[in-house]
C-alpha distance (Angstrom), angle and dihedral (degrees) to the residues before:
residue distance angle dihedral
M1 . . .
R2 3.77 . .
L3 3.79 139.0 .
V4 3.81 110.5 -140.3
Q5 3.80 122.2 -161.1
V6 3.80 120.0 -168.3
M7 3.79 127.0 -173.6
I8 3.81 106.4 -139.0
P9 3.82 114.3 -145.1
T10 3.77 123.1 -142.0
G11 3.78 112.1 -71.3
K12 3.85 95.9 18.4
R13 3.80 101.5 81.1
K14 3.79 97.6 95.0
T15 3.81 92.9 44.1
V16 3.80 93.7 51.4
L17 3.79 95.5 46.5
E18 3.81 92.5 47.4
L19 3.81 89.3 52.1
L20 3.81 91.8 51.7
D21 3.80 91.1 47.7
E22 3.80 91.1 51.1
E23 3.80 89.9 52.2
G24 3.81 92.6 49.6
I25 3.79 92.8 -118.6
D26 3.82 122.2 154.9
Y27 3.79 112.3 -133.4
A28 3.77 143.5 171.2
V29 3.81 123.2 -143.9
S30 3.80 125.8 -152.6
D31 3.79 123.5 -173.1
E32 3.80 115.6 -115.2
T33 3.83 110.9 -130.8
S34 3.81 101.7 169.1
G35 3.78 92.2 104.0
R36 3.80 93.9 -118.2
D37 3.81 125.3 123.5
Y38 3.81 93.0 -79.1
T39 3.78 128.6 99.7
A40 3.80 102.3 -171.2
L41 3.79 148.7 -1.7
V42 3.80 114.7 -129.1
S43 3.81 120.4 -163.0
F44 3.79 124.2 -169.3
P45 3.83 136.8 163.5
L46 3.80 120.3 -123.0
P47 3.80 136.5 -179.4
S48 3.80 111.2 -110.1
A49 3.79 91.2 -110.3
A50 3.83 91.3 54.1
V51 3.81 98.3 53.1
E52 3.79 97.6 82.5
P53 3.86 97.1 43.8
V54 3.81 92.5 47.5
L55 3.80 93.0 47.1
E56 3.80 89.1 50.6
K57 3.81 90.4 53.9
L58 3.80 89.8 49.2
R59 3.81 89.0 51.9
E60 3.80 89.5 52.4
V61 3.79 90.0 61.0
G62 3.79 91.0 48.9
I63 3.79 101.4 -104.0
E64 3.81 97.8 130.0
R65 3.81 94.6 54.1
D66 3.81 95.5 62.4
A67 3.81 105.6 16.6
Y68 3.78 140.0 49.5
T69 3.81 132.8 -125.4
V70 3.82 132.6 -149.9
V71 3.82 123.0 -160.3
V72 3.83 119.2 -167.8
D73 3.80 135.7 168.7
A74 3.79 117.7 -91.0
E75 3.80 119.5 -155.2
T76 3.81 101.0 -160.8
V77 3.79 137.2 2.2
V78 3.80 120.2 -171.5
S79 3.80 108.8 -164.6
E80 3.79 135.5 116.9
R81 3.82 91.0 -143.0
F82 3.79 90.1 52.7
E83 3.81 91.7 51.8
A84 3.79 90.2 50.7
L85 3.81 90.0 48.0
E86 3.79 90.7 50.2
E87 3.81 92.5 51.0
R88 3.80 91.8 48.5
Y89 3.79 95.3 52.6
E90 3.80 92.9 43.7
E91 3.81 88.5 55.6
E92 3.80 92.7 46.2
N93 3.80 98.8 43.4
G94 3.80 102.9 25.3
D95 3.84 92.3 -151.9
S96 3.78 112.2 81.6
D97 3.83 93.3 174.5
R98 3.80 95.9 59.5
I99 3.79 110.6 109.0
A100 3.80 126.7 -147.1
R101 3.77 121.9 -84.1
E102 3.80 90.6 -113.6
E103 3.82 90.9 54.1
L104 3.80 90.6 46.9
A105 3.79 91.2 55.1
A106 3.81 91.4 46.8
N107 3.83 92.0 49.5
A108 3.79 92.6 49.7
D109 3.79 91.3 47.4
E110 3.81 91.4 51.5
L111 3.81 91.7 50.7
A112 3.81 91.2 61.2
P113 3.83 104.5 78.7
P114 3.83 124.0 -149.2
L115 3.80 112.6 -78.9
P116 3.85 97.6 -108.1
S117 3.81 91.8 50.8
F118 3.79 91.5 43.8
V119 3.81 92.7 52.7
L120 3.82 93.3 45.3
M121 3.81 95.2 48.8
T122 3.80 91.5 44.4
V123 3.80 91.9 53.2
V124 3.80 92.6 46.0
S125 3.80 93.6 48.4
A126 3.82 92.0 48.5
V127 3.81 92.2 49.2
V128 3.81 92.7 47.5
A129 3.82 91.0 47.2
T130 3.82 90.7 50.9
A131 3.79 90.4 51.6
G132 3.78 89.5 47.4
V133 3.80 96.3 52.9
L134 3.81 92.2 45.5
L135 3.80 90.6 48.8
D136 3.81 88.5 46.4
S137 3.81 87.0 -129.1
P138 3.82 116.6 147.8
A139 3.81 89.7 -171.8
V140 3.81 92.4 59.8
V141 3.81 91.1 45.8
V142 3.81 90.1 52.5
G143 3.79 89.0 50.1
S144 3.80 89.9 55.9
M145 3.80 89.5 53.7
V146 3.81 92.7 55.0
I147 3.81 93.4 59.6
A148 3.81 97.5 39.8
P149 3.86 110.0 113.6
L150 3.80 95.5 -152.1
V151 3.80 103.2 117.6
G152 3.81 94.4 71.1
P153 3.82 100.0 60.3
A154 3.81 92.7 44.7
M155 3.80 93.7 50.9
S156 3.83 92.7 42.0
T157 3.80 90.3 55.9
S158 3.81 93.5 50.5
V159 3.81 96.4 42.0
G160 3.80 92.4 45.6
T161 3.79 89.9 52.4
V162 3.81 98.4 50.3
I163 3.83 95.7 44.2
D164 3.82 91.7 40.9
D165 3.80 95.0 -117.8
R166 3.79 97.6 150.7
E167 3.79 95.0 -177.0
M168 3.80 92.8 54.1
A169 3.81 93.0 46.3
V170 3.81 94.1 48.8
E171 3.80 91.4 46.4
G172 3.82 90.0 52.0
I173 3.81 92.2 50.6
K174 3.80 92.0 48.6
L175 3.80 92.2 49.9
Q176 3.81 92.1 49.3
V177 3.80 92.5 51.7
L178 3.80 92.8 42.9
G179 3.80 93.2 45.5
T180 3.80 93.4 50.6
A181 3.81 92.5 48.5
I182 3.81 93.5 46.3
A183 3.81 92.8 47.0
I184 3.81 93.4 50.8
A185 3.81 91.7 46.4
A186 3.81 92.3 48.2
A187 3.81 92.4 48.1
A188 3.82 92.5 47.9
I189 3.81 94.8 46.9
F190 3.80 92.3 47.6
A191 3.81 91.4 48.1
V192 3.83 90.9 48.8
V193 3.81 90.0 53.0
L194 3.81 90.9 49.7
R195 3.79 91.9 49.8
A196 3.81 97.1 42.9
S197 3.79 93.9 47.1
G198 3.79 92.7 49.7
I199 3.80 93.8 -119.5
V200 3.80 87.5 125.2
P201 3.84 103.0 31.4
L202 3.79 95.8 -179.1
T203 3.76 132.8 128.3
A204 3.78 120.5 -122.9
E205 3.79 90.1 -102.7
E206 3.81 91.3 52.9
V207 3.80 92.9 46.8
F208 3.79 92.5 50.3
A209 3.81 89.2 50.7
I210 3.83 90.2 64.3
S211 3.80 107.8 109.4
E212 3.84 96.9 -130.0
V213 3.82 89.5 50.4
R214 3.79 99.5 39.2
E215 3.80 96.2 53.4
R216 3.83 90.9 58.7
L217 3.79 98.4 44.6
A218 3.80 92.9 79.7
P219 3.84 108.3 25.7
D220 3.79 118.6 -173.4
V221 3.79 134.5 -156.1
L222 3.80 91.7 -81.3
S223 3.80 86.8 71.8
L224 3.81 87.3 70.7
V225 3.80 90.9 66.7
I226 3.81 92.1 69.1
A227 3.80 93.7 51.3
L228 3.81 95.0 43.2
G229 3.79 91.5 48.8
A230 3.81 91.4 46.0
G231 3.81 92.2 52.3
A232 3.80 93.2 48.8
A233 3.82 92.8 45.0
G234 3.81 91.6 47.3
A235 3.79 92.9 52.3
A236 3.81 91.6 45.9
A237 3.82 91.6 49.4
V238 3.79 97.0 47.9
S239 3.82 92.0 45.2
S240 3.81 94.5 50.3
G241 3.79 96.7 47.5
V242 3.82 95.1 -120.0
S243 3.79 123.5 133.9
A244 3.78 113.4 -74.9
A245 3.82 93.4 -160.2
L246 3.81 95.9 102.9
V247 3.79 91.3 42.0
G248 3.80 87.6 52.2
V249 3.79 88.8 58.1
M250 3.80 90.1 52.5
I251 3.80 91.8 49.9
A252 3.80 89.8 47.7
A253 3.81 89.3 50.4
A254 3.79 88.1 61.5
L255 3.82 94.2 48.7
V256 3.81 116.2 23.1
P257 3.85 102.7 59.5
P258 3.85 95.4 48.8
I259 3.82 89.3 45.6
A260 3.81 88.3 55.2
V261 3.81 90.6 50.2
V262 3.82 90.2 50.6
G263 3.81 88.4 55.2
V264 3.81 91.7 47.9
A265 3.81 91.9 50.7
L266 3.81 91.0 50.4
A267 3.81 91.9 47.7
W268 3.80 92.1 53.0
G269 3.80 92.0 47.4
Q270 3.80 97.1 -112.2
P271 3.83 106.5 130.1
V272 3.81 92.5 165.6
A273 3.80 91.0 55.9
M274 3.82 90.7 55.0
L275 3.80 92.8 59.7
G276 3.80 94.2 81.6
P277 3.82 98.5 50.9
F278 3.83 91.7 38.1
V279 3.80 91.6 54.6
L280 3.80 87.9 47.1
V281 3.83 90.4 54.2
L282 3.81 92.1 50.9
V283 3.80 93.3 45.3
N284 3.80 92.1 49.3
I285 3.81 93.8 48.9
L286 3.79 91.8 49.6
S287 3.81 92.6 44.1
I288 3.80 92.8 52.7
N289 3.81 91.9 50.9
F290 3.81 92.8 42.5
V291 3.79 95.9 53.2
A292 3.82 94.5 40.0
L293 3.82 90.7 54.6
I294 3.79 91.8 51.2
V295 3.82 94.4 46.5
L296 3.81 94.9 48.3
W297 3.81 93.8 46.5
Q298 3.81 92.0 47.4
M299 3.81 89.4 51.4
G300 3.79 87.9 62.6
Y301 3.79 103.4 -107.4
R302 3.80 112.6 157.9
P303 3.83 137.9 160.0
Q304 3.80 119.4 -77.1
L305 3.80 94.6 -113.1
W306 3.79 117.1 61.1
F307 3.81 94.5 -140.9
R308 3.83 89.2 58.7
E309 3.79 92.4 54.9
E310 3.80 92.4 83.8
E311 3.81 90.0 51.3
A312 3.80 90.8 50.7
K313 3.80 91.1 47.4
S314 3.80 91.1 50.0
A315 3.81 91.8 48.4
T316 3.81 91.8 47.2
V317 3.81 93.9 48.7
S318 3.80 91.1 45.7
R319 3.79 93.3 51.1
L320 3.79 92.6 43.9
A321 3.80 90.0 52.1
S322 3.81 93.0 47.6
I323 3.79 94.2 45.3
G324 3.80 91.4 43.7
L325 3.80 92.7 52.7
I326 3.81 93.8 48.7
L327 3.78 90.1 43.1
L328 3.78 90.8 52.5
V329 3.80 91.7 52.7
L330 3.79 94.5 46.7
S331 3.79 93.1 42.5
S332 3.79 88.6 57.4
V333 3.81 85.9 66.1
L334 3.81 89.8 56.1
V335 3.80 89.1 47.8
G336 3.80 87.7 52.1
V337 3.80 90.7 51.3
T338 3.80 90.2 49.4
Y339 3.79 90.9 50.6
G340 3.80 90.2 45.4
T341 3.80 90.4 52.9
Y342 3.79 89.6 51.5
R343 3.83 90.5 49.9
T344 3.79 93.8 50.0
A345 3.81 93.3 46.9
T346 3.81 90.8 49.2
F347 3.80 91.4 46.9
E348 3.80 94.2 51.0
T349 3.80 92.7 48.4
E350 3.80 93.8 47.9
A351 3.82 92.9 42.2
E352 3.80 92.8 52.4
S353 3.80 90.6 51.3
A354 3.80 92.4 46.2
V355 3.81 94.0 48.4
S356 3.80 92.0 46.9
A357 3.80 89.6 52.2
E358 3.82 91.0 54.2
L359 3.82 95.2 52.4
P360 3.81 121.9 95.3
E361 3.77 118.6 -110.6
E362 3.80 95.0 -99.9
A363 3.85 93.8 51.7
S364 3.78 129.8 73.7
L365 3.77 138.9 -164.4
L366 3.82 107.4 -114.6
S367 3.79 98.8 177.5
M368 3.77 144.2 -22.2
D369 3.81 118.5 -149.2
V370 3.80 118.2 -166.7
Q371 3.80 127.7 -164.5
Y372 3.80 117.5 -156.6
D373 3.76 135.4 -159.2
G374 3.80 135.7 -173.1
F375 3.81 136.6 51.8
P376 2.96 134.4 -86.8
F377 3.84 94.1 -7.6
Q378 3.80 102.7 49.1
T379 3.80 115.1 -154.0
P380 3.81 127.3 -170.9
T381 3.80 115.2 -104.9
R382 3.81 101.4 171.2
V383 3.78 133.0 20.3
V384 3.81 123.3 -167.9
V385 3.81 113.0 -162.3
T386 3.82 117.1 -166.1
V387 3.82 112.7 -158.1
G388 3.79 123.8 -167.3
Y389 3.81 121.5 -148.1
P390 3.83 135.2 173.8
P391 3.82 112.9 -81.4
D392 3.81 92.6 -128.9
A393 3.82 92.9 55.2
S394 3.80 135.9 67.1
P395 3.83 120.0 -99.8
P396 3.80 109.7 -92.0
D397 3.80 114.3 -115.4
V398 3.82 100.3 -128.6
G399 3.80 100.7 142.8
G400 3.78 93.4 101.8
Q401 3.80 91.6 55.9
V402 3.82 98.3 38.6
R403 3.79 99.4 49.6
P404 3.83 99.5 59.1
R405 3.81 91.7 43.7
I406 3.82 92.3 54.0
D407 3.79 92.6 43.2
E408 3.79 90.3 50.5
L409 3.83 93.7 52.2
A410 3.82 98.0 40.1
P411 3.84 114.7 105.8
K412 3.79 108.7 -118.7
P413 3.82 123.3 -127.2
L414 3.78 118.7 -108.1
G415 3.78 122.9 -111.8
P416 3.81 128.7 21.7
L417 3.81 92.2 -19.8
G418 3.76 92.6 59.3
S419 3.81 94.0 114.4
R420 3.82 96.1 48.7
D421 3.82 113.2 132.4
V422 3.80 123.9 -131.5
A423 3.80 117.4 -112.9
V424 3.81 107.7 -124.1
E425 3.80 124.4 -165.5
V426 3.80 124.1 -175.0
R427 3.79 120.3 -155.7
Y428 3.80 123.8 -168.0
V429 3.80 123.2 -146.5
P430 3.82 126.2 -179.9
V431 3.80 111.9 -128.5
D432 3.80 135.7 -177.6
Q433 3.77 93.6 -122.8
P434 3.77 128.9 12.8
R435 3.77 116.4 -117.0
R436 3.76 133.9 178.0
V437 3.77 127.2 -141.0
G438 3.76 105.3 -102.5
G439 3.80 90.8 4.1
A440 3.78 130.5 125.1
T441 3.80 95.1 -97.9
D442 3.78 113.8 67.2
D443 3.82 105.6 151.0
A444 3.82 99.6 86.3
S445 3.79 117.8 136.7
V446 3.80 129.6 -155.4
L447 3.79 111.2 -120.0
A448 3.78 98.9 -143.3
G449 3.80 99.4 37.8
D450 3.80 115.0 -118.0
P451 3.83 111.8 51.8
A452 3.79 92.5 -143.3
A453 3.80 91.5 53.9
V454 3.78 91.3 49.6
A455 3.78 89.9 46.7
G456 3.76 88.3 58.1
R457 3.82 89.6 55.1
S458 3.77 97.0 39.8
G459 3.78 97.2 39.9
A460 3.78 139.8 -100.2
V461 3.75 110.1 -125.6
P462 3.81 120.5 -164.3
A463 3.76 108.0 -132.1
């Protein structure tokens, strides 16, 4: 519920009070003695759903042109007339939580922080997120989301579009672009410092093996769910007047971690590796704006003046079409990654079965490590097969049988490299008991500890 206060200009007192009486609204009138062009201050409680209709009726009698209005939260109103008013507007509007257009604009404007604060918090959140992904610490990554000021620009863009506030919409777009660029730069610079100083003395391969980094290198279509949900939740929060803090964390969850991974990839000199998380950042930004626009328009928010409604509708449709087209193109990359993940999983399963079938009875497949290349359709470039054999026997020579089977099953890269063969290496490790991957026997142990170390002693034979 809201408490509305309206300054009544000279000559409008009777008109305003008659309107409130007709609407069945309780009010209190105080005389205005400041000597300005106002005769009174009228205060009256309203249900949230009634604020916008009543303000529109006040505008029809000319109040807004030469007066000003204040709307504040009201904790409790005890009045039979108020209860009847609340029931009437709930029946008419159906959505008692929807706030007035003026409140929506004010909420969106408050969510966009001043530029210095926005830049500082963006840099801090990007740095903390970079530290979190390199530490493989989900808790630190979540902490970076809490301080990220990303909900404001996204909601300002959507609200400004649907109510035809061009200045607000443009400001939101600028802040989103600026924030993304600053966050990526901050993450990259911080990661470069960590690498150059030796604080993180890892190779690119070791860095990309970190769980928090690896899971964002090849995002799939499920990543869209976070952004779509964040956009819908953000629009619902800002339009109902509830705190958008938790929704801001959800929006940051869709943006901050992949931005940190983009910075890490740049710092380790792997521009190809940054393509996946960078596409994910763009898709998530567009998805949040896309869904928020739809939700706000469907909730009935329009410009104040009726003749500007067509302009707002045209701008909304135009931006939805543009965002939707770009989103469709970028989402196809995520679809490609999803399909590529399915291909690689199928290949590894079939290759393990095929290799196991080629081994003699006394040998076993201990492991099969596959290295991939390409984006978004990853293709195997190198396969390392580790074969176990009895310590009192000679290593079985299976390279000639294994290599063609793996090469036959491996998905080929697209384009001019489509006929490229997969490099296959077979390593032999003596074990106490033979075991097969997926077989009945799974309690074999490597005699000399680490299989790779034993392979160095026993021999690694290119197939």
